[in-house]
C-alpha positions in Angstrom: -7.8 16.2 1.2 -4.3 14.7 0.9 -4.2 13.8 4.6 -7.5 12.0 4.3 -6.1 10.0 1.4 -3.1 8.9 3.4 -5.1 7.9 6.4 -7.3 5.3 4.4 -4.3 3.0 3.9 -1.8 2.5 6.7 0.7 -0.4 7.1 3.2 -1.2 9.8 5.6 -4.1 9.2 8.5 -5.3 11.5 10.5 -8.3 10.1 13.8 -9.7 8.9 15.0 -8.8 5.4 15.6 -12.1 3.6 16.4 -11.0 0.0 18.5 -8.6 -2.0 16.9 -5.7 -3.8 15.2 -6.2 -7.2 14.7 -3.4 -9.6 11.0 -2.6 -10.1 10.4 0.5 -12.0 11.4 4.3 -12.3 9.2 7.3 -12.0 10.6 10.8 -13.0 14.1 9.6 -12.4 13.4 8.0 -9.0 14.1 4.2 -8.9 12.0 1.8 -6.9 13.1 -1.6 -5.7 11.5 -4.5 -4.0 12.9 -6.5 -1.1 11.3 -9.4 0.9 10.8 -9.3 4.6 10.0 -12.3 6.8 7.3 -11.4 9.3 6.5 -13.8 12.2 3.0 -14.6 13.2 1.7 -15.2 16.6 1.8 -19.0 15.7 5.0 -20.7 14.6 4.4 -19.7 11.0 5.4 -16.6 9.2 4.7 -14.5 6.1 6.9 -13.1 3.3 5.9 -9.5 2.7 7.4 -7.5 -0.2 8.5 -4.0 0.4 8.7 -1.4 -2.4 11.4 1.2 -1.6 12.7 4.3 -3.3 16.4 4.6 -4.0 16.2 8.0 -2.5 15.0 6.6 0.8 17.5 3.7 1.2 20.8 2.7 -0.3 19.6 -0.1 -2.5 23.2 -1.2 -3.5 23.7 -2.6 0.1 22.9 -6.2 1.2 20.7 -5.8 4.3 19.8 -9.5 4.6 19.4 -10.5 8.3 18.6 -6.9 9.5 15.4 -6.2 11.2 13.4 -3.4 9.7 10.4 -1.4 11.0 8.6 0.1 7.9 5.5 2.2 7.6 3.6 3.0 4.5 0.7 1.8 2.3 -0.4 -1.5 0.7 -0.3 -0.8 -3.0 -1.3 -2.6 -6.2 -0.6 -2.4 -9.8 -1.5 -4.6 -12.9 1.4 -6.3 -14.5 0.8 -7.5 -18.1 2.3 -10.8 -19.3 1.2 -13.8 -21.3 -1.8 -11.7 -22.5 -3.1 -11.6 -18.9 -3.1 -9.1 -16.0 -1.6 -10.0 -12.7 -2.4 -8.0 -9.6 1.0 -7.2 -8.0 0.9 -6.1 -4.3 3.6 -4.7 -2.2 4.1 -2.4 0.9 5.1 1.1 -0.5 7.5 2.3 2.2 7.3 5.9 3.3 9.4 5.7 6.5 11.7 3.1 7.9 14.3 2.3 10.6 16.4 -0.7 11.6 15.6 -2.0 15.0 17.5 -4.5 17.3 14.9 -7.2 17.6 11.7 -8.5 16.1 9.1 -8.8 18.9 6.8 -10.8 16.6 3.1 -11.0 17.2 0.2 -8.6 16.3 2.2 -5.4 16.4 4.7 -6.6 13.9 2.1 -6.7 11.1 -0.7 -4.2 11.1 -2.9 -2.8 8.3 -5.8 -0.4 8.3 -7.9 0.2 5.1 -10.9 2.4 4.4 -12.3 1.5 1.0 -15.2 0.2 -1.1 -16.2 -3.3 -2.2 -15.5 -3.4 -5.9 -16.5 -7.1 -6.6 -19.2 -9.2 -5.1 -18.1 -11.0 -1.9 -17.6 -14.6 -2.3 -18.9 -16.5 0.7 -18.1 -20.2 1.3 -17.6 -22.9 3.9 -14.6 -25.2 4.3 -15.2 -29.0 4.5 -14.9 -28.6 8.3 -17.6 -25.9 8.3 -15.4 -22.8 8.8 -17.0 -19.7 7.2 -14.8 -17.7 4.7 -15.6 -14.7 2.7 -13.3 -13.2 0.0 -13.4 -9.4 -0.7 -11.7 -7.0 -3.2 -11.5 -3.6 -1.7 -10.8 -0.4 -3.7 -8.9 2.2 -1.7 -8.6 5.6 -3.1 -5.2 7.2 -3.7 -4.3 10.7 -4.7 -4.4 11.8 -8.4 -7.6 9.7 -9.0 -5.8 6.4 -8.6 -7.0 3.4 -6.6 -5.4 0.3 -5.0 -7.2 -3.0 -5.2 -6.6 -5.1 -2.1 -7.8 -8.7 -1.8 -9.1 -9.4 1.8 -10.2 -12.6 3.5 -12.7 -12.7 6.4 -13.4 -15.5 8.8 -16.4 -16.6 10.9 -18.7 -13.9 12.0 -16.8 -11.4 9.9 -17.3 -13.5 6.8 -21.1 -13.8 7.5 -21.2 -10.1 8.1 -19.6 -9.0 4.8 -21.3 -11.6 2.7 -24.5 -9.6 2.5 -22.9 -6.3 1.3 -23.2 -5.1 -2.3 -20.6 -3.6 -4.6 -20.0 0.0 -3.6 -20.4 -0.5 0.2 -17.7 1.3 2.2 -15.8 -0.7 4.8 -13.2 0.0 7.4 -10.8 -3.0 7.8 -8.2 -3.9 10.3 -6.0 -6.9 10.0 -2.6 -8.2 8.8 -0.9 -8.9 5.5 -0.4 -12.6 4.8 1.3 -14.5 2.0 0.1 -17.8 0.6 1.8 -20.1 -1.8 -0.1 -21.8 -4.5 0.6 -23.8 -7.7 -0.5 -22.1 -11.0 -1.1 -24.7 -13.8 0.2 -23.1 -17.0 -0.5 -26.1 -19.3 -1.1 -29.8 -19.0 2.5 -30.6 -18.2 3.7 -27.3 -16.8 3.0 -25.6 -13.4 4.8 -23.0 -11.3 4.8 -22.1 -7.6 3.5 -18.5 -7.0 2.7 -16.4 -4.0 -0.5 -14.5 -3.3 -0.9 -11.7 -0.9 -4.0 -10.7 0.9 -5.3 -9.0 4.1 -6.4 -11.4 6.8 -9.2 -9.3 8.4 -9.5 -9.2 12.3 -12.0 -6.4 12.4 -14.5 -4.9 9.9 -17.0 -2.1 10.2 -19.6 -0.8 7.7 -19.4 3.0 7.2 
């Protein structure tokens, strides 16, 4: 059963470490830290993907900025409470890693596979230029009765395909993790820049 749980959420990331470690939390004496990795796309742009790493897996007192890391693990979520609201925090939970000589970039440097269930009605829309988009929230089961909630975005035929599914439908998804900056308005005269993370879907199958 445990093997099946692991197989439903698989991530491979190759990119350049661009931040120092930041303390996240501790579980049974094991400390977890986040570090940002710049992952190049096929185009000229790139994504900043946060990795969550145990201090038992890596020496988090070191500064690894500039090094290229190949990390495998799972895309995980948790709810952070602040300002009386919940924020869905997403990061790649690293299970294995190695430092590599170069970042080849492209599709192989950012891959994710998810097998989960639609937990919110899909939101289908068209851009002003007529491009079809659908937003999904996928629940992926984890061991010990927990689940990760992963926002996904589909385009074109995939968007049309998923728009008709109901909550509870099971989907297998392949794609990449992308970051997107947006401005959150906190009040009439206050706003802050934030980063959202989601899976850009390249392939989706109904199970």
